[in-house]
C-alpha positions in Angstrom: 107.8 57.0 152.8 106.3 60.5 153.0 107.1 61.2 149.4 105.1 63.6 147.2 105.6 61.5 144.1 104.3 58.4 145.8 101.3 60.4 147.1 100.5 61.5 143.5 101.0 58.0 142.2 98.5 56.8 144.8 95.9 59.4 143.7 96.3 58.4 140.1 96.0 54.7 141.0 92.8 55.2 143.0 91.3 57.3 140.1 92.1 54.6 137.6 90.4 52.0 139.7 87.3 54.2 140.1 87.8 54.3 143.9 88.0 58.1 144.1 87.6 61.0 141.8 90.0 64.0 141.6 87.3 66.1 143.2 86.7 63.6 146.0 90.4 63.2 146.5 90.9 67.0 146.9 87.9 67.3 149.3 89.0 64.4 151.5 92.4 65.9 152.1 91.2 69.5 152.7 92.5 71.2 155.8 91.0 69.7 158.9 88.5 67.5 157.0 88.1 63.9 158.2 85.5 61.3 157.5 83.5 60.3 160.6 84.9 57.1 162.1 82.6 54.3 163.0 81.2 54.6 166.6 82.6 52.5 169.4 80.3 49.8 170.7 79.7 50.3 174.4 81.9 53.4 174.4 82.9 54.7 177.8 82.5 58.3 178.7 85.8 60.2 178.2 87.4 63.5 179.3 89.6 65.4 176.8 91.9 68.3 177.0 94.8 70.1 175.4 97.9 69.7 177.5 101.6 70.7 177.5 104.5 68.3 178.3 107.9 69.3 179.4 110.8 67.7 177.5 114.6 68.3 177.6 114.1 70.5 174.5 111.2 72.6 175.5 107.4 72.2 175.9 105.4 70.0 173.6 101.7 70.5 172.9 99.5 67.5 172.9 95.9 66.2 173.1 95.0 64.0 176.0 91.8 61.9 176.3 90.9 59.2 178.8 88.0 57.4 180.4 86.1 59.8 182.7 86.4 57.5 185.7 88.9 54.9 186.9 92.3 54.1 185.4 93.3 52.6 182.0 96.4 51.6 180.2 98.3 54.5 178.7 98.9 54.9 175.0 101.2 57.3 173.1 100.3 58.1 169.5 102.8 59.4 167.0 101.1 61.0 164.0 102.2 61.1 160.4 104.0 64.0 158.7 100.8 66.1 158.7 101.0 66.2 162.5 98.5 66.6 165.3 95.2 67.6 163.7 91.5 66.9 164.0 91.8 63.4 162.4 94.2 62.3 165.0 92.2 63.8 167.8 89.3 61.8 166.5 91.4 58.6 166.4 92.7 59.3 169.9 89.2 59.8 171.3 87.9 56.7 169.7 90.7 54.7 171.4 89.9 56.3 174.7 86.3 55.3 174.3 87.6 51.8 174.0 89.2 52.0 177.4 92.6 53.6 177.1 94.3 56.8 178.4 95.6 58.3 175.2 98.0 61.2 174.4 98.5 62.3 170.8 101.6 64.5 170.6 102.9 67.2 168.3 106.3 65.8 167.2 107.3 69.1 165.7 106.8 71.2 168.9 110.4 72.5 168.7 109.5 74.5 165.6 105.8 75.3 166.0 102.6 74.4 167.9 99.9 72.4 166.1 98.5 72.7 163.5 101.9 72.3 161.8 100.5 71.5 158.3 98.7 74.6 157.0 96.4 72.7 154.7 96.0 69.7 156.9 96.5 66.4 154.9 96.3 68.4 151.7 99.6 70.2 152.5 102.3 69.5 149.9 104.8 67.1 151.3 107.9 69.2 150.3 106.7 71.9 152.7 106.8 69.5 155.6 110.0 67.6 154.9 112.2 70.0 156.9 110.1 69.4 160.0 110.5 65.6 159.6 114.2 65.8 158.7 114.9 67.8 161.9 113.9 64.9 164.0 116.6 62.4 164.8 117.2 59.2 166.7 118.2 61.4 169.7 115.0 63.4 169.6 112.9 60.2 169.2 114.4 58.8 172.3 114.3 61.8 174.5 110.8 62.7 173.5 109.7 59.1 174.1 111.1 59.1 177.6 109.5 62.4 178.4 106.0 61.5 177.0 106.0 58.1 178.7 107.0 59.7 182.0 104.3 62.3 181.6 101.7 59.6 181.0 102.8 57.8 184.2 102.1 61.0 186.2 98.5 61.1 185.2 95.9 59.7 187.6 93.9 58.1 184.8 96.9 55.9 183.7 97.1 52.5 185.3 100.6 52.0 186.7 100.2 48.3 187.0 99.6 47.9 183.2 102.0 48.2 180.4 101.9 51.2 178.0 101.2 51.0 174.3 102.5 53.1 171.5 101.5 53.5 167.8 102.8 55.4 164.9 101.7 56.3 161.4 104.0 56.9 158.4 107.1 58.6 160.0 105.6 57.8 163.4 106.2 54.1 162.8 109.9 54.1 163.4 109.4 56.6 166.3 107.0 54.1 167.9 109.7 51.4 167.5 112.3 53.6 169.2 109.8 54.4 172.0 109.9 50.7 173.0 113.7 50.9 172.9 113.8 54.1 175.0 111.5 52.7 177.7 111.8 48.9 177.3 110.5 48.1 180.8 107.3 50.2 180.4 106.2 49.7 176.8 104.4 46.4 176.2 102.9 46.9 172.8 104.0 48.7 169.6 101.9 49.2 166.4 103.0 50.7 163.1 100.6 51.6 160.3 102.2 52.3 156.9 105.4 53.1 158.7 108.3 54.4 156.7 111.9 53.8 157.6 111.3 50.8 159.9 114.2 49.0 158.3 117.5 50.6 157.3 121.0 49.2 156.8 122.4 51.1 159.8 123.2 49.6 163.2 120.7 51.9 164.8 117.8 50.9 162.5 114.5 51.1 164.3 113.7 47.5 163.8 117.0 46.4 165.4 116.4 48.6 168.4 112.9 47.4 168.8 114.0 43.8 168.7 116.0 44.2 171.9 112.8 45.0 173.9 110.1 42.9 175.5 107.2 44.3 173.6 104.6 42.7 171.3 104.3 44.2 167.8 101.7 44.9 165.1 103.1 46.0 161.7 100.5 46.9 159.1 102.1 47.4 155.7 100.6 49.3 152.7 100.5 47.2 149.6 102.2 49.8 147.5 105.0 50.2 150.1 105.5 46.4 149.9 105.7 46.6 146.2 108.5 49.2 146.5 110.4 47.3 149.2 109.2 43.7 149.0 112.0 42.3 151.2 111.3 44.6 154.2 108.5 42.5 155.6 110.7 39.4 155.5 113.5 41.2 157.3 111.0 42.3 160.0 109.7 38.7 160.4 113.1 37.2 160.6 114.3 39.8 163.1 111.4 39.4 165.5 111.4 35.7 165.2 115.1 35.6 166.1 114.4 37.8 169.0 111.4 35.6 170.0 109.1 38.6 170.1 105.4 38.2 169.1 104.9 40.2 165.9 101.9 40.3 163.6 103.2 41.5 160.2 100.7 41.8 157.3 100.6 43.5 153.9 97.1 45.1 153.5 95.9 44.5 150.0 94.7 47.5 148.0 95.7 49.8 150.9 98.0 52.6 149.7 100.5 54.4 152.0 98.5 56.6 154.4 95.3 54.5 154.3 94.5 54.7 158.0 93.8 58.4 159.0 90.3 59.4 158.0 91.4 62.7 156.4 93.8 60.9 154.0 93.1 61.1 150.3 93.7 57.3 150.2 91.7 56.5 153.3 90.4 52.9 152.9 87.7 52.4 155.6 87.4 48.6 155.3 91.2 48.1 155.6 91.5 50.8 158.2 88.9 49.1 160.3 90.7 45.8 159.9 93.9 47.4 161.2 92.0 49.1 164.0 90.6 45.7 165.1 94.0 44.2 165.1 95.3 47.2 167.2 92.6 46.5 169.8 93.4 42.8 169.8 97.1 43.7 170.4 96.3 46.1 173.3 93.8 43.7 174.8 96.4 41.1 175.0 99.6 43.0 175.7 98.3 45.7 178.0 95.9 43.5 180.0 
């Protein structure tokens, strides 16, 4: 769903509703610019670092942040098409302050190190499409296995607790496939305005995820639902048939890309609602 035309449609829609002006929209998506996220209540002290992770295809750069003491459930974050950047570091750190050992990866490491979007979230989508299109089911699976294995090597990651994974936009289907790649290790999967969760192919991410033992949170943008109104029903039916817990909700007035704080359509109230549901999922599935 990373489509430049849809992105422009979203901007026009927000302007029409008086929710954002053209100048504000441009400022919000400027390179590296992100709104400050609400602070975590009773946040734990964290340790953060830039790390490298060996994979079958090379070395991936990533951001790792975890509680400064003790162990905590591991979480693997797949960013959207704009890649690993300050907004996702901020989101990863916030999750770590909530009690998780979090790695945010650069999914485009085969081509270049982060930052991979020259203008951050303001980078024209057509410039980034080749990066996304170079990723395949195979790369999703091999990377997922490598990143989960790396997490399990870290002293701060609790080995007796399941691992969570979450994805945004193109990261949604990758998170689904992560659960399929390491089904005995991943206990929770979250997708926020995920694109391509459901296809008509036998290797569709939703079909692969339905063969796991994970619990799911699927947060759908209202305009994505308008474009593909049957997708949520397919997801519900698939997970019900598989007897897997899945919370699937369309977020009203939340455009595709509403969660990252540097997005031009960032919707703080709905982003905070999605964040609270993520914490509820992890609190239950990774306990």
